[in-house]
N, C-alpha and C positions, 0 to 999 in steps of 0.2 A: 152633303157637300155644298158649299156656297160657291156660286159662280155669278159674277156681276155682269158678264157679257150678255148683250141683248141682240136680237135679230134686227137687221137693217140699220144698225148703229155703226158710226165710223170711229175707229180707234187710232191713236197715234203713239208711236214709240220713237224716242230719240235719245241720243247719247250725249252726256255731259262730260267734259274733260277728256274727250277722245283725242287721239293723236292721228297724224296723217296715215300711219300704217295700221291703225286699229281694225281688226276684223273680229266679228262676233256672229255666232249662229243662234237663231231663235226658232222655237217650235211652238205653234199654237193650234188649238182645236177650233175648226170652223164648222163642225157638224158632220154627221154621217149622212151620206146620200143627199148632199146639197148641190147647188149650182155654182159653188164658189170656184173662181178661176185664179190660181196663184199669180197669173200674169197681170191681174188687176191691182196688185199691190204697187203703190206709188212711193217715190222718194219725196221727202219733204225737208224743209228747214224750219226749225222752231225758233222763233224770236222770243226768247225767254225774258227779255228786258221789258216786255209789255204785259199788261194785265187787262184782260186775259191774254194768254200766249197766242201769238199769231203764227199760223202754219202756212208756209209758202210752198205750193206744189212745184215739183221739179220734173215731173214726168215719171214714166215707168222705170222700174229697176232694169239693169242690163239683163239680157236673156240668160236664163239659167240660175239667177240669184234666188228666185223664189220657185219652189216646186213642192210636189207632194212628197211626204216622207218616203225615203228610199226610191223616189221617182216612180212610184207605183200607186196610182189613186185607188186601185181595188184593194190594196193591202195597207193603205196609210191610216185606216181607222179615223179618217177625218182630220188628220194632222198635217199641217203645212210647215215646211222648213224654209227659213229665210237666211241667206248668207249676207250679212250687212258689212260692207267694206267702205271705209272712209275714202278710199281711192276712187270710188264711184262718184264722189261729189263733183258736180259739173264745174269746169273751169273756163274762164274766158280764153278763146283761141288767140287773142292778141298777146304776144310774148311780153309786151310792155306793161300789161296789166298784172299786178301782183296776184298770186294764188290766194284763195280764200283764207288760208291759215296765216300767211304773211300779212295780209290786209287786216285780219282780225287782231293780230298782235300790235300792229301800228295803231289801230283804233283804241286798244286798251292801254297804250303807253301814256299813263296819266300820273300825276296831275300835269297839265300842259304848262303850268307856270314854272315847273321844275324839270320835267322830263320831255324828251322829244325822240321821235323815231328817225334813225339815220339811214334807214334802208335795210338794215340787217339786225339792229339791236336798239333797245330802249336805253338812252343815255341821258346824263345830266348835261348842264351847260359846259362843263369842262371836258365832255366826251367820255367820262367814266360811266360804266354800267353797274358800279358797286351797289348802288341803291335802286336805281330805276329798273334794273333787270327783274326785280321781284314783281313788278306790275304785270309782267307778261310771263312769269314763270309757270303758271298753271292756267292754260287757256280754256275757258269754259266752252266757248263755241267759236268756230271759224266765222269769218265775215258773212253776214246774211242769216246766221242762226245755226243752232245745233242740227246736225245731220240725223235723219231718221227715216221712218216709213209710216205710211198710213194704209189702213185696209178697212173695208166695209163688210160686215158679216151679212150673209144672204138672208133673205126674208124667211127662209125655211130653217134657219138655225135654231137649235134647241139644245139645252144641256142634256146630258145623258140621264136616263131614267134611274130609278132607285135600285136597279139590278146591278149596279156597278159593284163588282166583287171586292174592290179595294176598301180597306177599313177607313173610317173617319180619322184623319190625321190629328184632329183636335182632341186632347184629353178631356174627359168630363169635368165639369165644374164641381169642386169640392170645397168644403169649409176648411179654414185654417184653424186648427185646434188651439184653444187658449191654454197653452202649456209652454213650459220652458223651451226655448229662450224667448218666446213671443208673449209672455204674460207680464212684461215689465211696464209699469205705468210711469208717466212723467213725474218728476219730483221738482218741487220748488227750490230755487237756489237762494242763498242768503240775501242777495241784493234785491230779491223779489222782481227780477227782470222778466223772467219767463220760466215756465209757463204760468199764465194767470189762470184763475179758476175757469174763466170763459173759454180758455183754450182746451180744456179737457172735454172731449166728446163722450157722450154716453156709451157704455159698453154694449152696443146693440148689434155688434157683428155676430155672425153665425158661429156656433160652437159645435 
C-alpha cells in the first residue's frame, strides 16, 4: 500500500467552486497512538492565483468540527473526522463590508472595459447581464482565497505495517496481448501524409 503522508509535515485541503452552503465531511488517518489533537486543525484560505499557492491562516475550526471518528479516540483507529462548512468562513463584522462571496464575484466581474459590478450582478454598460453574468457564473474562490483546512501530522506518525488485512487495491501489471483487436499496424495513406516510416515504432512491447 502506498501512502505519501509523512510525520511532522503540514498538509492543506481546500475546496474549489464551493458555494456558501457547501458542507463536506473528510476522514484521514493520523496514526495509531500518536499525540495528534483534532483541535489543532486550522482553517485556511488558499490563494490559487499565485504560484506557489499562498495559504492564509484563519485560526482554528469552530468547536466540534474536527473530532476523532465516532467521538471516541480509543476506538477511532487513528482516524480523525472533519466537518468542513463554508458557513464557517470568517466575515467582516461591519455590515457595510460585502461578504467574501459577493466581494469575490465583484472582483471576477471582468473584463473591466465591458463589465462592471452593480452591487448584486455583473452587467455591461447598458445594465444587461446577458453576457457579463457568465464571468461570475462559477466562482472558484471567495474573496481572499478558497476555503479549507491545514493539519500537521505528529512526529510519531507512521503508516500501518504490512499486517493490514485489506487487499492491495491495485491490480497486478500484465502485458497486453498482441492479438485482435490490438494487432493492427498503421497504414500509409495515398497522399503519403502520415504515418511516415519514422512514425512506426518497433514492436518492442511485451506480449
